[in-house]
N, C-alpha and C positions, 0 to 999 in steps of 0.2 A: 311597413317600410322596410324595403332590404337590406341586411346589416352590409358595411361598407367596410372594405379591408384597407387599413391603411399602413402605408410603407415608408420607409423613410428615401428623400429624394437622392437622386436623379431617378425620374419615372421615364424618362426617355431613353430608348435603348437605342446606341450608336454601333457603328460596323467597327470602331477601335476595341480591343481588348487588350488588356495589360502586358500580355506578353509581345502584342505589335508594338506598345507605346515602348517598353522597356527595348525593344530589339532597334527602334530607331534611335533611343536615347545610347546604346551600345554604339551604333554607327557613327552619329553624331562625336561623341568622345574620342575614336579611331583616328583622326589627327592627330589629336593631343598625345595620344600615345604612342602614337609613331615617332611624334617629334621628341618625345621623352627617351625614346631609345637611340634617336642621333645623338642628341645633347649629354643624357646620362650613361648611355653604352646599354648591353643586354642585359644587365642587372636590372636597370629600370623595366623592361620588359618581364623580366622572371618575376621580379615583387608584383606586377599587377595580375600576373595570371595566379600568381600564389593568392595572392589574397580573392581573387574571384570563386576559384577553385574552392578555398577553405569558408567561403560564404557560403557557398552551393551547398558543402557538405554537411555544414553545420544547421544551415537550415533543413537539408532533409532529416538529420539526426533529430533535430527538435520535432520536426513532425511527427516521427516514428514514438521518440519519447511520451510526445504532449496527445498521441492517438488523433493526430490532424491529418486530412488528405494531403498529400504532395503538396507543393507550393513551387518547387525549383524550377518545373516547367516555364512560370510565369517571367521567369528572368529578373524579379527583382532582387534578388539576392547577389545576382551577377552584378548588377548596377552598383548596388551599395559596397561590394568589394572592390567595383573598379574604382568608385569616387572615393572610397576610403585610402585607395593606394595613391592615388593624385595627390592626395594631402599629406604624404609622406614623403621624407627625405630618402636618397636611394641611400643611402647607407644605413638606413636603420636595419635592425638584424630581423630575420624571417619570424623567430619567436615573439618579439616584441609588435611585428605585424600581427601575428596570428591574436593576440591578445586585443587588439583594437578591433580585431574582426569579431572577435568573440561578445566583445560588449555589444559592436553594432547589431548583430543578427541576434543573439541570444536575449541580452539585457534590452537593448532599446526596442527591439523589435518584436520579438516571438513571447516574451513574457508579459508582452502588452496586449496580448491577441494575434501579431503577426499583422500582414501588410493592410492597412488603411485604419489600425489602430494604434499606431504609436504617434507619440507625443510628439517628437521630434524628428528630424531627420538622422536616421541611424548612422550614417557616414560621419557626421558632423560629432554626435556623440561619440562614437569611438575615435576620432580624433582627436577630442577635448580631453578625453579621459588618458590617450597617451601623452597629451601636452603636459597635464600635472603628475603623473607618475614618471615619465621619462622625459624632462627637460632638456636635460642633456644629449640625448640622443636625437629627438625630435629638433632640436635646432644644429645640428649638424650638417651644413651645406654644402655637397660637393660642387667645385667649381664645374662648368662645362667641359664637356671632351678631356675629363680626368685620366689619368692612367690608373689602372686598377688596381696595380701592382703598389702604388704609393698615391694613396688618395689624397688630394690637398683641398681643402676646405676655405670657405671664406663666409663673411655675412652676406645676407640677402640684399636686396636692394633698399628695402625700407629701411635699413639700418645705415647703409653708405649713403644713398642719396644721392649718390652721382654718377648712375648708369645714364646712357643716352636713352632716348626714346626709341632708338633703332634696335638697339640691345633689347630693350623691354619687352619690345614688341615680339621682336624673332625668338626670344627666349634666350639668349645668349650670357645667361645669367643665373646664380645660384637659387635653388628653391625647392619647392617641394615639386614632383614628378609631372604632374601636369597643370601646374600653374603659369610656368614659366614660358610658355610660346601663347602668345596672346593671339596670333594670326591664326593659329590651328584652332583654337578654341572659339574663335569668332566666328571660323569657318563651319564647327559645329552647330553653333547656334544659331546661324543663318538657316541650317538644315532643321533644325526643330521649328522655328518660326515659321518656315516655307512648309514644313508638313503638319502645322498647328498642333504641333505638341505640347509646346507652351505658348503661354502668354508674355507677351513681352513688356507688361505694364509694369511688376515687380523690377525686372532686371534695369530697366530705363530709371524707372525710379530711383534705385539702387545706387546706380551709376553716378545719376544727375545728381543725388544729394552728396555724395562722396567727393566729386568736381566743387560743387556750387561750396560747399562748407568749407572743403580746403582751402580754396583760393579765398573765402572770407576770414580765414584765421591766420592768413598770411602764408600759405603753403603752395605748393607745385599741383594744381588741379590736376592738370594732366600726366604728371609723374606718379601721383596718388593711385590714379585709377590704374595705369601700366603696371606698377609696381605689387607685388603680391599677390595674393588669391583673389581678388575682387571680381574678376572676369569671371574666374570658374565658379565662385559662389554665388553671382550673381546669375548667371543663366542654368547651371545646373544644380545647384542646391535651394535657391530662393525660390525654384518653380517648382517643389514639390509637390504634388497635387494631394497628398494628404495632410502637411502641415502648415500650409500656406492656406489665406483667407480664399473664399470661393469669388466673389466677386472682385469687377476690374476694381471697384472704388478701394474693397480693401487689400487687393496687391498692391497699389499705388501706397496706402498707409503702411502695408508691410514694408516695402520696398522702402521707403523714405525713413522709418523707423529704423530700418538696418543699416543706411547708408549714417544714421547719426550716431547709432552707437559706435559703428566701425570708424569715424572720424573721432569719438571721444577716447577709445579705447587706445588708438595709434598715436593720438597727441599727450594724452593725460594721464596714460595708465603704464604697466611696468612690462605690457606687451607690445613689440613692433608691428603685431597684426592683431585686427579686430573682428575679421570678416565670421570665423566661425562663432565665436560669441556672440556677435549681434544677431546672427543667423537663429541661433538657438532660444535666442531669449525673445526674440520676436516669435518665434514659433510657440514660446508657450503661452504668449498672449493672442494667440490665433483666434482663439475661440470668441474671445472678446470681441475683436475686431469684427469678426463675422456675426455676432448679436449686435452691432451696430451699424451693419452696409446690407444685411441679407433682408429684403423687402418681405415684411409680413402677408399674409394672405388676406384679402379684403373681406373672406369669409369670417376670418376672426372678430369682425364687427358686428357681424349680424346678430346675433344675441342681443348686444346692449341696442343697438337701434329695434330691433321686436318689443323690448323691456317697454324703452321711452314712447312707442307708437301706443302702446294698450293704455 
């Protein structure tokens, strides 16, 4: 009998490459990036560019130090830098932003083996480390269309609870760079769905759970969906190929878990926002979800059946 070579799935090679997928993600994020520039000024664009360039530079440096093939061209580092920037206030210093990029690329990604081996979304890990290390800087929200010479800050809509739906949808509110303009984010999300880059199961389950639980617990479901980073997290972070479940059933479980945890943190914890923490916690249990939802091959039953037949 010939020796069989056993390799990990998937076994079917498609036309999509990592660089093509990441290019689509960057294209999908461009509307939100432009919106952040309009809402928060040129510093928002500078901060985004700084995080992207820093991420690619650190990735290349890690490749050299660890003697690995260069992975900068697959653009995954650029996407990580872009997403991290979208999770930062425009007022944060470039030095603190660099710390977040370092944690995301070097610690959460490269030290675990690079793309495909990270246990959680690197951008989320970077943001959470910054939130825990620099809480004041990470909660210093500039109001829209502020004057660079005299930055005026205010609370996020999740704290005030008084903004109109139209302001929340168009982004005329304080918040992180990429989370405020929901219209721009949804344009990008529809692009990714149309290109079949992401499966909408997890985002729909995530958003639907937040809406439903908010209404059940006596909160405004629509407001909870439009306020904060839910749309950004649901479509651009809870759909990460590496850290989210493989099957559609698993993605639904993942999204429901993210939504439930987000509501618990928002309504009962000390943080007004819970999207990042919920995705991180669900990233950690993704292997368990895969174990419960991925179907086993019928071949695994053959030895037992053959033994019984004898």
